[in-house]
C-alpha positions in Angstrom: 49.8 -34.6 -56.7 47.2 -32.9 -58.8 44.5 -35.7 -58.0 45.1 -35.7 -54.3 45.4 -31.9 -53.4 41.6 -31.2 -53.5 41.1 -34.0 -50.9 43.7 -32.6 -48.5 42.2 -29.1 -48.9 38.8 -30.5 -47.8 40.3 -32.3 -44.7 42.0 -29.0 -43.7 38.8 -27.2 -44.1 37.0 -29.8 -41.9 39.5 -29.7 -39.2 39.1 -25.7 -39.0 35.3 -25.8 -39.0 35.7 -28.4 -36.0 37.9 -26.0 -34.2 35.5 -23.2 -34.6 32.5 -25.5 -33.4 34.6 -26.5 -30.2 35.6 -22.8 -29.7 31.8 -21.5 -30.2 30.6 -24.2 -27.9 33.0 -23.3 -25.0 31.9 -19.6 -25.6 28.5 -20.4 -25.2 29.0 -22.3 -22.2 30.8 -19.5 -20.6 27.8 -17.0 -21.4 25.4 -19.6 -20.0 27.7 -19.7 -16.7 27.6 -15.8 -16.7 23.9 -15.7 -17.2 23.4 -18.0 -14.2 25.6 -15.8 -11.8 23.9 -12.6 -13.0 20.3 -14.3 -12.2 21.5 -15.5 -8.8 22.8 -11.9 -7.8 19.4 -10.5 -9.2 17.5 -12.9 -6.9 19.7 -11.9 -4.1 18.9 -8.2 -4.8 15.2 -8.9 -4.8 15.5 -10.6 -1.3 17.1 -7.8 -0.1 14.8 -5.4 -1.2 11.8 -7.3 0.2 13.7 -7.3 3.7 14.3 -3.5 3.3 10.4 -3.1 2.5 9.6 -5.1 5.5 11.6 -2.9 7.8 10.3 0.4 6.3 6.8 -1.2 7.0 7.8 -1.6 10.7 9.1 2.0 10.8 6.0 3.3 9.0 3.8 1.6 11.8 5.9 3.0 14.7 5.6 6.5 13.0 1.9 6.0 12.9 1.8 5.3 16.4 3.8 8.5 17.2 1.3 10.4 15.3 -1.8 8.9 17.2 0.2 10.0 20.4 0.6 13.4 19.0 -2.9 13.6 17.9 -4.1 12.9 21.6 -1.9 15.5 23.0 -3.2 17.9 20.5 -6.9 17.0 21.5 -5.7 17.6 25.1 -4.3 21.0 24.2 -7.5 21.8 22.4 -9.6 21.2 25.5 -7.1 23.4 27.7 -7.5 26.1 25.0 -11.3 26.1 25.2 -11.2 26.1 29.1 -9.1 29.1 28.7 -11.3 30.8 26.4 -14.4 30.2 28.9 -12.4 31.7 31.5 -11.9 34.7 29.2 -15.6 35.1 28.6 -16.1 35.0 32.4 -13.4 37.7 32.9 -15.3 39.8 30.0 -18.5 39.4 32.2 -16.9 40.4 35.3 -15.5 43.5 33.5 -18.7 44.3 32.2 -20.4 44.2 35.8 -17.4 46.2 37.2 -18.3 48.9 34.4 -21.8 49.0 35.4 -20.7 49.6 38.9 -18.3 52.5 38.0 -21.4 54.2 36.1 -23.6 53.6 39.1 -20.8 55.0 41.1 -20.8 58.2 38.9 -24.5 58.7 39.2 -23.9 58.6 43.0 -21.0 61.0 42.7 -23.1 63.6 40.9 -26.0 63.4 43.6 -23.3 64.2 46.2 -21.8 67.2 44.3 -22.7 69.6 47.1 -21.3 67.2 49.7 -18.2 66.8 47.8 -17.6 70.8 47.9 -18.0 70.7 51.7 -15.6 67.8 52.1 -13.2 69.4 49.4 -10.2 67.9 51.4 -11.8 64.5 51.4 -12.4 64.9 47.4 -8.8 65.8 46.9 -7.8 62.6 48.6 -10.3 60.7 46.7 -9.2 62.4 43.3 -5.6 61.1 44.1 -6.9 57.8 44.6 -8.8 57.8 41.5 -5.7 59.1 39.5 -3.9 55.9 41.0 -6.7 53.7 40.0 -6.8 55.3 36.5 -3.0 54.6 36.4 -3.5 50.9 37.6 -6.3 50.6 35.0 -4.0 51.8 32.3 -1.3 49.3 33.2 -3.9 46.4 33.1 -5.1 47.8 29.8 -1.4 47.8 28.6 -1.1 44.1 30.1 -4.2 42.9 28.0 -2.8 44.5 25.0 0.3 42.6 25.4 -1.5 39.5 26.1 -3.6 40.1 23.0 -0.4 40.1 21.0 0.9 37.0 22.4 -2.3 35.3 21.5 -2.1 36.5 17.8 1.6 35.2 18.1 0.4 31.9 19.3 -2.5 31.9 16.6 0.2 32.5 13.8 2.5 29.7 15.0 -0.6 27.4 15.1 -1.3 28.3 11.5 2.2 27.7 10.3 2.3 24.3 12.4 -1.0 23.4 10.7 0.7 24.4 7.2 3.5 22.4 8.1 1.8 19.3 8.9 -0.6 19.5 5.7 2.6 20.1 3.8 4.2 16.8 5.6 0.6 14.8 5.0 1.1 15.9 1.3 4.5 14.5 1.1 3.7 11.1 3.0 0.9 10.8 0.3 3.3 11.3 -2.5 5.6 9.0 -1.2 3.1 6.4 -0.6 1.9 6.7 -4.2 5.5 6.6 -5.4 6.1 3.5 -3.4 2.9 1.6 -4.9 3.9 2.6 -8.3 7.4 1.0 -7.6 5.9 -2.0 -6.3 3.9 -2.5 -9.4 6.7 -1.9 -11.5 8.8 -4.4 -9.6 5.9 -7.1 -9.8 5.7 -6.5 -13.5 9.3 -6.8 -14.0 9.5 -9.8 -11.9 7.0 -11.4 -13.8 8.6 -10.5 -17.2 11.8 -12.3 -16.0 10.1 -15.2 -14.4 8.2 -15.7 -17.7 11.2 -15.5 -20.0 13.1 -18.3 -17.6 9.9 -20.6 -17.7 9.4 -20.4 -13.9 6.1 -18.4 -13.9 4.2 -21.0 -11.9 6.6 -21.1 -9.1 7.4 -17.5 -8.7 4.3 -15.8 -9.5 1.3 -18.0 -9.3 2.2 -20.5 -6.6 2.5 -18.1 -3.6 -1.0 -16.8 -4.5 -2.9 -19.9 -4.8 -3.4 -20.6 -1.0 -4.2 -17.1 0.0 -6.7 -16.9 -3.0 -8.3 -19.9 -1.8 -8.9 -18.8 1.6 -9.9 -15.3 0.7 -12.7 -16.3 -1.9 -13.9 -20.0 -0.8 -13.1 -19.7 2.8 -10.8 -22.8 3.1 -7.3 -23.8 3.6 -5.7 -26.4 1.3 -4.7 -29.7 2.4 -2.0 -30.0 0.0 -0.9 -27.7 -3.0 1.5 -29.0 -5.5 3.2 -27.4 -9.0 4.2 -29.0 -12.2 2.4 -32.3 -11.2 3.0 -35.3 -13.5 1.1 -38.5 -13.8 0.9 -41.4 -16.1 -1.7 -44.2 -16.3 -1.1 -46.6 -19.1 -0.7 -45.0 -22.2 -2.1 -41.5 -20.9 0.1 -39.1 -19.2 -0.2 -35.6 -18.4 1.4 -32.5 -16.6 -0.3 -29.9 -14.6 0.9 -26.7 -13.7 -0.6 -26.7 -10.1 -3.2 -28.6 -8.3 -4.5 -27.5 -4.7 -6.4 -30.4 -2.8 -9.1 -29.2 -0.2 -11.3 -31.3 2.0 -14.5 -31.2 -0.4 -12.9 -29.9 -3.8 -9.9 -29.5 -5.8 -8.8 -26.7 -7.6 -6.8 -27.3 -10.7 -4.6 -24.4 -12.4 -3.5 -23.9 -16.0 -0.7 -21.1 -16.4 0.1 -19.4 -19.6 2.6 -16.6 -20.4 0.5 -15.5 -23.2 -3.3 -16.2 -22.7 -5.4 -16.9 -25.8 -8.9 -18.5 -26.1 -7.2 -21.4 -27.9 -5.4 -22.1 -24.6 -8.5 -21.9 -22.6 -10.1 -24.2 -25.0 -7.6 -26.6 -25.0 -7.6 -26.8 -20.9 -11.4 -27.0 -21.0 -11.3 -29.9 -23.7 -8.0 -31.7 -23.0 -6.5 -31.0 -19.6 -9.5 -31.0 -17.3 -10.8 -34.5 -18.9 -7.1 -35.8 -18.5 -7.0 -34.8 -15.0 -10.4 -36.4 -14.2 -9.0 -39.6 -15.8 -5.6 -39.7 -13.9 -6.9 -38.8 -10.7 -10.3 -40.8 -10.3 -9.7 -40.6 -6.4 -10.8 -37.0 -6.6 -14.2 -37.8 -8.7 -16.3 -37.3 -5.4 -14.8 -33.6 -4.9 -16.1 -30.6 -6.9 -13.5 -29.4 -9.5 -12.8 -25.8 -9.9 -10.6 -24.8 -13.0 -8.5 -21.7 -12.7 -6.8 -20.3 -15.9 -3.8 -18.1 -14.7 -1.5 -15.5 -16.4 0.3 -12.2 -15.5 -2.4 -10.3 -17.4 -5.5 -11.7 -18.8 -7.6 -8.9 -21.5 -11.4 -8.7 -21.0 -12.2 -10.9 -24.0 -10.5 -13.9 -22.6 -12.0 -13.3 -19.1 -15.4 -13.4 -20.6 -14.5 -16.5 -22.4 -13.6 -18.2 -19.2 -16.6 -17.1 -17.6 -18.6 -18.5 -20.2 -17.1 -21.8 -19.8 -17.3 -22.0 -16.0 -13.4 -21.2 -15.5 -11.9 -18.6 -13.2 -9.8 -16.3 -14.5 -6.6 -15.5 -12.4 -4.1 -12.4 -13.1 -2.4 -9.4 -11.4 -5.0 -6.7 -10.9 -3.4 -3.4 -12.0 -0.1 -5.2 -11.4 -0.6 -4.9 -7.7 -1.6 -8.4 -6.5 -2.9 -11.5 -7.9 -6.8 -12.0 -8.0 -9.8 -13.7 -9.4 -11.0 -11.3 -12.2 -14.3 -13.1 -12.7 -15.3 -14.4 -9.1 -18.5 -12.4 -8.9 -19.7 -13.6 -12.3 -19.0 -17.2 -11.5 -20.3 -17.2 -7.6 -23.8 -18.0 -8.6 -22.7 -21.1 -10.5 -20.3 -22.0 -7.4 -23.3 -22.0 -5.0 -25.6 -23.9 -7.4 
């Protein structure tokens, strides 16, 4: 018994280790399944967010149209106010003429003072009429003062409305800035998640390939493929993305962490391999593109020196070519 006891203990330990290994494997499978469900839920949330942003864009367009209509109405109102101002100026001129006539009348009354004494009765009647006229003028003056007060009130209301419109404009600008910042944050977050999951080409770079080529090179790709594999004899390679146009080919190399070593490898290994594996494109001009989420200026300069386009997010807003202007003379050559 003393000889076989250690062997039995080793067997028992081995069984316990196997049970623990099976338990850990089962636990890992459950965690992987849970992670898959969470990633699917996140992707659904992102699609819903995209739909909400589209609806918001439509609402903003409708609001812009309403503001244009309002602008036209305000212009028409401004024209009416201008006409009213012209009428008031004409009225002022008429009142001035009337004042001149009254002064002339006063001079005439002075010349006929003696006649007025003779015709006292008539003068008394005239005096009564002048008093009545004075009362009418007083009433008119009161009406003009009331009108002036109404115009001042209207002016104050217009100033308050202008201040409200300025405040609204500032709020809309702040909202627009906040929306742009949120869009950048979401693009950055989505890029980080895609980078971790190894789907950088499909989720970030691939959707931007065709629009980029149309924008800068004025052509539409005939075919765009990602993660292209080809084997010819002992030579085989995988290319992150390839866009075929009528007279040229775009070859994309995508890295999550761009370094000069990767750019050099793309230049010295991947591009020659592509030419060897795809001899049918030998007559087409090849445009190499090195892409990532973010490429620092030293790496961009290194790409430019070697005739490679650098493609990355511009301020986390949209994918763009960072050295197109520098390589444009070479492309036209």
